[in-house]
C-alpha angles and dihedrals in degrees: 000000000000120000114227116230116230114249112245109252114229117251114268114266120237130223091256091059094048091048095048099042099077098044093043091050091047091051095043089047091055092048098042100047095067090043092049093048091050092047090050090050091048090050093049089045093050094047091048092047088048093049100039106028117015100043095046088042092049092047089048091049093045092050092044096049089043092053092045091048092047098048099030103039117006101044094040089046093048092046090048092049094045101043104025112022098039097051090044091050095046091046091047091047091050092046091046089049093047093049103037105028114019095040094052092044089053091048093045095046102045100024100043118007103045095043091044091049092047091048092048095045101042104026115021097039098050090040092051093044089049094048103037113015113034096052094052093043093051088046091050097043100042105029117019097039099050092041092051093042099047098027101045117004100050095046093043092049093049091047090048095046100044105026114020100042098054091042093050092048093055095044092051094051094050095041095050094054092047095049091046090053097046105035118008103051096048094046092049092048091049093049097046099043102028116022101038096048091045095052093044100047097029104044115007101045095047091045093051091048091048093050093046103042102027116021096038097055093043091052093048092047089049092048092049091049094049090048089050095049101036104030118019093041093057093040089056092046092050094044100045100026102044116004103048095044090045092052093045090050093048095048103041104027112021098039099048088044093051091046093049092049103037114014110034098054091052092043091050090048093050096045103039103029113024100036098049091042089052094043101046098029100043116006101044096045089044093049091046088049092049096043099044104027115018098036097050090042093049092045092050092047090052093047090046094050089051095050095041089048091056095041088048086054091056092047092047089050092050091050092047092052090048090052089046091052091047093049091048090046097048100034116004098053097048090046091049093047090048093049093046101042102031112019099041095053090046090049092049091048091050091046092048099042105032112014101043095049092046093049089048091050092047091050092050090049091051092050093049091049092051092050091048089051092048092047091049091048091051092049089050090049092048092048092052090049091052092048091050093050089048092055098039105025133221141116124299109269123232107262116213111243117225113234112249112257114223119237117271115257141177129226098262096300123141091234115086125216118232108271138050121353115284119262120229116267114236115215120226091226090053090048093053 
């Protein structure tokens, strides 16, 4: 079940609102009615001009400019582009390609590239090979390689394999045992059992003990004393001799004195003089004037304009209908009566006595002209066939005969279709 929300009640109206409403609406109605009537006249005039003048003029101008653009610019430009510029462009492109591309390609290919390739392949390459490659290749292959191979490599290999390798093996074995006995073992024993213990227990251990138990305490004590004399003493003097007294003086002496001299008088003037004066001398009267005078007056003026605009619309519509009735009574009805009772019979008489016979005569003349043209065409065709048979020979071929087409007719209406006279329509009820 939905709970209906209570509709908000409008605020109560005062006596000023009720006293101002009727005069304001009367004045606004007197001002708005002429404005609304002029507005309606302008709207009707604008619609009429748009329907009868602007749209046809715009269509005519669009058609005229379209035709001018088409026949004076588009079609000549298309013809010029298709039949003049395109052939000229293609001819110019072909000529430019022939002069600047194909000619130089032919000259390069048959004047430079092919002769150069032939000269390089069949003259320079064999000459360079005969002068710089073949003598050195023959010298290397048939002189240097056999001389080095059989004069140096083969004897050196035999000497290395059968003489030097066994001799070197024996010498290395004997020399290694002798060097190890005379030099390596005494030196290793001296290093392990004499030099290493002497360095460890004569130098390293006393030096470590001296650094740990003598130099380290002396360095820490010196650092503590230097920090105490050169850092902590000055920090204590700055903190308790300058910073704390200055902060106390700024907080409890200078700040209250500055506030008492420069802040509190202006704050008191702003709070107890200017703010009440502005609030009760300007803001409160302005708010009261806006809320109780200007807002109701503006609201009533807006409501009066809305109501009077609507009423002026009704009045303007009634005046327009009255003017329409007057115009119809004075102009439209006589013109309609004249058209219906005078012009229509005259038009029917002209149509039946002049236009219909002229139209029928034109149709008969056109039919006769078409028949004459058909018979002339058939005569020419027959003469051509006879001439062909006289030149070539042969019997006369059987010509297909076109079936006769019945005359055109309408289903009992008074209007006739173009063609022969209509045939009478036979009813099925009458036939049966």
